[in-house]
C-alpha positions as CSV (number, residue, x, y, z in Angstrom):
1,M,-11.7,12.9,17.7
2,S,-12.5,10.8,20.7
3,T,-10.2,7.8,21.3
4,G,-12.8,5.9,23.4
5,A,-14.4,2.7,22.4
6,A,-17.3,2.7,20.0
7,P,-20.7,3.4,21.7
8,L,-22.7,0.4,22.7
9,F,-26.3,0.4,21.5
10,L,-28.9,-1.6,23.5
11,T,-32.3,-2.4,22.1
12,A,-35.4,-2.2,24.3
13,D,-35.5,-6.1,24.5
14,E,-31.8,-6.3,25.5
15,T,-32.4,-3.6,28.2
16,E,-35.3,-5.5,29.7
17,A,-33.4,-8.8,29.5
18,V,-30.5,-7.6,31.7
19,L,-32.4,-5.8,34.4
20,S,-33.9,-7.3,37.6
21,W,-36.1,-5.6,40.2
22,P,-33.7,-6.2,43.1
23,D,-30.8,-4.7,41.1
24,M,-32.7,-1.7,40.0
25,I,-34.1,-1.0,43.4
26,G,-30.7,-1.4,45.0
27,A,-29.1,0.9,42.4
28,L,-31.7,3.6,43.0
29,R,-31.3,3.3,46.7
30,S,-27.6,4.0,46.3
31,A,-28.4,6.9,44.0
32,Y,-30.8,8.5,46.4
33,S,-28.5,7.8,49.5
34,V,-26.3,10.8,48.6
35,D,-27.2,14.5,48.5
36,L,-29.0,15.4,45.2
37,D,-29.4,19.0,44.3
38,E,-31.0,20.6,41.3
39,G,-27.6,20.8,39.7
40,A,-27.3,17.1,39.6
41,S,-30.9,16.4,38.5
42,P,-32.5,19.5,37.2
43,P,-36.2,19.9,36.2
44,R,-37.3,18.5,32.9
45,V,-37.8,20.6,29.8
46,V,-40.9,20.2,27.6
47,A,-41.2,21.6,24.1
48,R,-44.7,21.7,22.5
49,G,-46.0,22.5,19.1
50,S,-49.0,21.7,16.9
51,G,-50.0,18.5,18.7
52,A,-46.5,17.2,19.3
53,W,-44.2,17.5,22.3
54,L,-40.7,16.6,23.2
55,R,-39.5,16.1,26.7
56,A,-35.8,16.1,27.8
57,L,-34.3,15.1,31.1
58,A,-30.6,15.1,32.2
59,A,-28.7,14.1,35.2
60,I,-25.2,13.5,36.7
61,P,-25.8,11.0,39.5
62,P,-23.1,11.6,42.1
63,S,-22.9,7.9,42.9
64,G,-22.6,6.8,39.3
65,R,-19.9,6.5,36.6
66,F,-22.0,8.0,33.8
67,M,-24.0,11.1,33.2
68,G,-26.7,11.3,30.5
69,S,-30.0,12.4,29.1
70,K,-33.3,10.9,28.1
71,V,-35.2,12.5,25.3
72,F,-38.6,11.3,24.2
73,G,-41.1,12.7,21.8
74,F,-44.9,12.3,21.2
75,S,-45.7,12.7,17.6
76,R,-48.9,14.0,15.9
77,S,-49.6,10.4,15.0
78,R,-49.5,9.6,18.7
79,K,-46.3,7.5,18.6
80,V,-43.7,7.9,21.4
81,S,-40.0,7.1,20.9
82,Y,-37.3,7.2,23.6
83,L,-33.5,7.6,23.5
84,I,-31.1,7.6,26.4
85,T,-27.5,8.8,25.8
86,L,-24.8,7.9,28.4
87,F,-21.6,9.9,28.8
88,D,-18.5,8.9,30.8
89,Q,-18.2,11.5,33.6
90,E,-14.4,11.4,33.5
91,T,-13.7,11.3,29.8
92,G,-16.8,12.9,28.3
93,D,-17.0,10.0,25.8
94,I,-20.4,8.9,24.6
95,V,-20.4,5.3,25.7
96,G,-23.9,4.1,25.3
97,L,-27.2,4.7,23.4
98,L,-30.3,2.9,24.6
99,D,-33.7,2.4,23.1
100,A,-35.4,3.5,26.3
101,N,-38.9,2.4,25.5
102,A,-39.0,0.1,28.5
103,V,-36.9,2.2,30.8
104,T,-39.5,4.7,31.9
105,A,-41.9,2.0,33.2
106,L,-39.1,0.1,34.8
107,R,-37.4,3.0,36.6
108,T,-40.7,4.5,37.7
109,A,-41.8,1.2,39.2
110,A,-38.4,0.5,40.8
111,T,-38.4,4.0,42.4
112,S,-42.0,3.5,43.7
113,A,-40.9,0.1,45.2
114,L,-38.0,1.9,46.9
115,A,-40.4,4.4,48.4
116,V,-42.9,1.7,49.4
117,D,-40.1,-0.2,51.2
118,L,-39.5,2.9,53.3
119,I,-43.0,4.2,54.1
120,A,-45.3,1.1,54.0
121,P,-45.9,-1.3,56.8
122,Q,-44.0,-4.6,56.7
123,K,-47.2,-6.5,56.6
124,I,-49.3,-6.0,53.4
125,R,-52.2,-8.2,52.8
126,T,-54.0,-6.7,49.8
127,V,-52.8,-4.4,47.0
128,A,-55.1,-2.4,44.9
129,V,-53.9,-1.6,41.4
130,L,-55.7,1.1,39.4
131,G,-54.7,0.6,35.8
132,S,-53.7,-2.4,33.7
133,G,-51.0,-0.9,31.3
134,S,-47.3,-1.2,31.4
135,E,-46.8,1.1,34.4
136,A,-49.4,-0.9,36.4
137,Q,-47.8,-4.2,35.4
138,S,-44.3,-3.0,36.3
139,H,-45.4,-1.6,39.6
140,I,-47.0,-4.7,41.0
141,R,-44.0,-6.8,40.0
142,A,-41.6,-4.2,41.5
143,V,-43.5,-4.0,44.8
144,A,-43.4,-7.8,45.0
145,A,-39.6,-7.5,45.2
146,V,-39.9,-5.6,48.5
147,R,-43.1,-6.9,50.1
148,S,-45.0,-10.1,50.2
149,F,-48.8,-9.9,49.9
150,D,-51.8,-12.2,49.7
151,E,-54.1,-10.7,47.2
152,V,-54.2,-8.1,44.3
153,R,-57.4,-6.4,43.1
154,V,-57.1,-4.7,39.8
155,F,-59.4,-2.1,38.1
156,S,-59.3,-1.0,34.5
157,P,-62.2,0.6,32.7
158,T,-61.8,-2.0,30.0
159,A,-63.0,-5.4,31.4
160,A,-60.9,-7.4,29.0
161,N,-57.7,-5.5,30.1
162,R,-58.3,-6.0,33.8
163,E,-59.1,-9.7,33.3
164,A,-56.0,-10.3,31.2
165,F,-53.9,-8.4,33.8
166,A,-55.3,-10.6,36.6
167,S,-54.9,-13.8,34.8
168,A,-51.3,-13.1,33.7
169,F,-50.2,-12.0,37.2
170,E,-51.8,-14.9,39.0
171,T,-50.3,-17.4,36.6
172,E,-46.9,-15.8,36.9
173,T,-46.8,-15.5,40.7
174,G,-49.4,-17.7,42.2
175,I,-50.8,-14.7,44.1
176,G,-54.5,-14.3,43.8
177,C,-55.4,-11.4,41.5
178,R,-59.1,-10.4,41.1
179,P,-60.4,-8.0,38.5
180,V,-63.0,-5.6,39.8
181,S,-65.5,-3.4,38.1
182,S,-64.8,-0.1,39.9
183,P,-61.8,1.7,41.4
184,R,-63.6,1.9,44.8
185,D,-64.0,-1.9,44.9
186,A,-60.3,-2.2,44.4
187,V,-59.3,0.3,47.0
188,E,-61.7,-0.7,49.8
189,G,-59.8,-2.6,52.5
190,A,-56.5,-2.5,50.6
191,D,-53.2,-1.9,52.5
192,L,-51.4,-0.5,49.4
193,V,-53.0,1.4,46.6
194,I,-51.1,1.9,43.3
195,A,-52.7,4.5,41.0
196,A,-51.1,4.0,37.6
197,A,-53.9,5.1,35.2
198,R,-55.4,8.4,34.5
199,S,-59.1,8.5,33.5
200,H,-59.7,9.0,29.8
201,D,-61.6,12.3,30.4
202,E,-59.1,13.4,33.1
203,T,-61.6,12.9,35.9
204,P,-59.7,11.6,39.0
205,I,-59.7,7.9,39.4
206,L,-58.8,7.8,43.1
207,H,-60.8,9.6,45.7
208,G,-59.7,10.6,49.2
209,D,-63.0,9.7,50.8
210,W,-62.2,6.0,50.1
211,L,-59.0,6.2,52.1
212,V,-58.4,5.3,55.7
213,P,-55.4,5.4,58.0
214,G,-53.1,2.5,57.6
215,M,-53.1,2.6,53.8
216,T,-50.1,3.6,51.7
217,I,-50.7,5.3,48.4
218,V,-48.6,5.4,45.2
219,S,-49.6,7.8,42.5
220,I,-47.6,8.0,39.2
221,G,-50.2,8.7,36.5
222,S,-50.4,12.5,36.5
223,T,-47.1,14.2,35.4
224,L,-48.4,17.2,33.4
225,P,-50.7,20.2,34.3
226,D,-53.6,18.9,32.2
227,Q,-53.5,15.4,33.7
228,H,-55.5,14.2,36.7
229,E,-55.4,10.9,38.6
230,I,-56.2,11.6,42.3
231,D,-58.6,14.2,43.7
232,A,-57.9,17.1,46.0
233,R,-59.3,15.1,48.9
234,T,-56.6,12.5,48.5
235,V,-54.0,15.2,48.8
236,E,-55.8,16.6,51.8
237,V,-56.1,13.4,53.8
238,C,-52.6,12.0,53.1
239,D,-50.5,13.1,56.1
240,L,-47.1,12.6,54.4
241,I,-46.4,13.1,50.7
242,V,-43.0,11.9,49.4
243,C,-42.0,13.2,46.0
244,D,-39.1,12.4,43.7
245,M,-39.2,16.0,42.4
246,P,-41.1,18.0,44.9
247,E,-41.2,21.3,43.0
248,E,-42.3,19.6,39.8
249,V,-44.9,17.6,41.6
250,A,-46.3,20.7,43.3
251,S,-46.3,23.0,40.3
252,E,-46.6,20.9,37.2
253,T,-49.0,18.1,37.9
254,G,-52.7,18.5,37.4
255,D,-53.5,16.7,40.7
256,M,-51.5,19.2,42.9
257,I,-52.6,22.2,40.9
258,A,-56.2,21.3,41.5
259,A,-55.6,20.6,45.2
260,R,-54.0,24.0,45.6
261,A,-56.9,25.6,43.8
262,A,-59.3,23.9,46.2
263,G,-57.4,25.4,49.1
264,V,-55.4,22.3,50.2
265,D,-52.1,23.2,51.8
266,F,-49.7,20.4,51.2
267,E,-46.3,22.0,51.2
268,D,-45.7,21.4,54.9
269,K,-46.3,17.7,54.7
270,T,-44.2,17.2,51.5
271,I,-40.7,15.7,51.7
272,S,-38.3,14.6,49.0
273,L,-37.4,11.0,48.2
274,N,-33.8,12.0,48.7
275,D,-34.5,13.1,52.3
276,L,-36.5,9.9,52.8
277,V,-33.7,7.6,51.7
278,C,-31.1,9.5,53.6
279,G,-33.1,9.2,56.8
280,R,-33.5,12.9,57.3
281,C,-37.2,12.6,58.0
282,A,-37.4,9.4,60.1
283,D,-39.6,10.9,62.8
284,R,-42.2,12.2,60.3
285,V,-42.2,8.9,58.4
286,E,-42.7,7.0,61.7
287,A,-45.6,9.2,62.6
288,A,-47.4,9.1,59.2
289,R,-50.7,7.1,59.1
290,L,-51.6,7.7,55.5
291,P,-48.5,8.3,53.5
292,M,-48.3,8.8,49.7
293,F,-45.5,8.6,47.2
294,K,-46.2,11.0,44.3
295,S,-43.9,10.7,41.3
296,V,-43.3,12.6,38.1
297,G,-40.0,10.7,37.3
298,A,-36.5,12.1,37.3
299,A,-33.5,11.8,35.1
300,V,-31.4,10.5,38.0
301,Q,-33.7,7.4,37.8
302,D,-33.3,7.0,34.1
303,I,-29.5,7.3,34.1
304,T,-29.1,5.1,37.1
305,V,-31.1,2.3,35.5
306,A,-29.5,2.9,32.1
307,E,-26.0,2.6,33.6
308,L,-27.0,-0.6,35.3
309,A,-28.4,-2.0,32.0
310,Y,-25.1,-1.0,30.3
311,E,-23.0,-2.7,32.9
312,R,-25.1,-5.9,32.8
313,A,-25.1,-6.0,29.0
314,I,-21.2,-5.7,29.0
315,E,-21.1,-8.6,31.4
316,R,-23.3,-10.7,29.2
317,N,-21.8,-9.6,25.9
318,L,-25.0,-8.1,24.7
319,G,-25.6,-5.0,22.6
320,T,-24.1,-3.7,19.4
321,R,-21.0,-1.6,19.0
322,L,-21.9,1.2,16.6
323,P,-19.4,1.8,13.8
324,I,-19.4,5.5,14.5
325,A,-17.2,8.0,16.4
326,F,-18.2,11.4,17.8
327,R,-16.0,14.5,17.3
328,D,-15.2,16.1,20.5
329,K,-13.3,19.2,21.6
330,R,-11.6,20.5,24.7
331,G,-13.5,22.9,26.9
């Protein structure tokens, strides 16, 4: 039987309460500043059956104290639940369980902000946001932690949603945020384009013919083969594509599968986020005129952010010690 302390459980509200964008971005910068191979952060596993699916990710961040997994399931009733389990890398003890409902949007946005900080110009005037849900909201707030900007234009197919997004963000930040009625209206003249919403019928929402050199693109809404957010032309015109999981982005996202089918060769202009943060592609980044960050998410992001939440919760005496113990054995 383990002799470690009882595991700490953090609710989604507690997790959100202890995390800040600068802390998350900084922790992820540290995580990606060391060599990451597939052994430390392997590809995700997805189980499917009769209208339900279960996705599992695991990582041992070399820069961290903990290792862990995130498991989340989509039920036939269309409900999604998330659980992160943290293990101490030295002792093997299960030290934390987190309701990870908020972690995916937070870690995805913080990772995108890290990439933006390294590939986007210092001066950003206008940001276009395609989408108005939790991912879109998290992204604009995370990017605001690494860049100042003058204006946001937001598109969502539902007028009430884009108007609520614009009103809430402008009230919170004082930055002008204008709802627009088409994605092209949002993108035209923008310096940074954040695509965080797939179309309902899986028709791409962002088109490469709208893009011009000087823009920076973030695309996070297509993570599975049957999902589409950007068109093949977007993949074609972007001259540098930074990916958190290059192999998964290339082979398991509908956007890149469709681009390959259309004859777009993107492998030679693709680099990993790990290489970007480590500075191994500085010349290519400097030369890029239309870079894109394309993300499917990675367990190293989940575990890094979960470890940060755990540490901050301990400092603030938050969370609930569970009256349970896990039986262990020697390997």
